[in-house]
C-alpha positions in Angstrom: -1.0 -5.0 7.4 2.0 -2.8 8.1 2.1 1.2 9.0 4.3 3.3 6.4 4.2 6.5 8.1 1.4 8.9 9.7 -0.4 9.1 6.6 0.0 6.4 4.7 -0.3 2.5 5.3 0.7 0.0 3.5 -1.5 -4.0 3.1 0.3 -7.1 2.1 -2.5 -9.4 0.8 -0.2 -12.4 -0.8 1.6 -10.9 -3.8 0.0 -7.8 -3.4 0.8 -5.0 -1.9 -1.4 -1.5 -1.6 0.0 1.7 -0.9 -2.6 4.3 0.7 -1.3 8.0 1.1 -3.5 10.9 2.4 -2.2 13.7 0.9 -2.8 17.7 1.4 -5.1 17.6 -1.6 -5.7 14.2 -2.0 -5.5 10.3 -2.1 -2.9 8.2 -3.4 -3.3 4.7 -4.3 -0.2 2.5 -5.5 -0.8 -1.1 -6.4 2.3 -3.4 -6.3 3.0 -7.1 -7.3 5.4 -8.4 -4.9 8.4 -9.8 -7.1 10.2 -12.0 -4.4 11.4 -14.3 -6.7 14.4 -12.3 -7.3 17.4 -12.2 -4.8 19.3 -9.2 -3.4 19.0 -5.3 -4.0 17.4 -6.0 -7.9 14.1 -7.1 -6.4 11.5 -4.3 -7.4 8.0 -4.2 -6.9 6.2 -4.4 -10.6 3.6 -1.5 -10.1 0.0 -2.9 -11.6 -1.7 0.1 -11.4 -1.6 3.5 -9.7 -3.9 6.7 -9.1 -4.7 9.8 -8.0 -7.8 12.2 -6.9 -8.2 15.5 -5.0 -10.4 15.3 -2.4 -13.2 17.4 -4.3 -12.7 15.2 -7.1 -14.4 12.2 -4.0 -16.5 15.0 -3.2 -14.7 15.4 0.4 -15.1 18.5 2.1 -12.0 19.0 4.5 -12.1 21.6 7.4 -9.0 24.5 8.0 -8.9 23.3 12.1 -9.0 20.1 14.0 -11.3 19.5 17.0 -9.1 19.6 20.1 -9.2 15.9 21.6 -11.8 15.0 24.1 -11.0 15.0 27.5 -10.8 11.5 29.2 -12.2 10.7 32.8 -8.9 10.4 34.4 -8.0 13.9 32.9 -8.8 17.2 35.3 -9.0 20.3 33.2 -6.4 23.2 34.7 -7.8 26.7 35.1 
């Protein structure tokens, strides 16, 4: 498994690569077949399936604000 960015992740599973991206309005999922037998810059992975759904279609409710992180026992509140 390798992380691609803050809102995305890529899973390498044998000859398959799965990319999941959390976007502002939904989730994108791409599945690729790796073409490891090609040499040099001509190598491109073959798209097997791509899909995208909004959070509303998935039944996910987004909140406007993110709660602050919980304070750990090693930190002290500053007033």
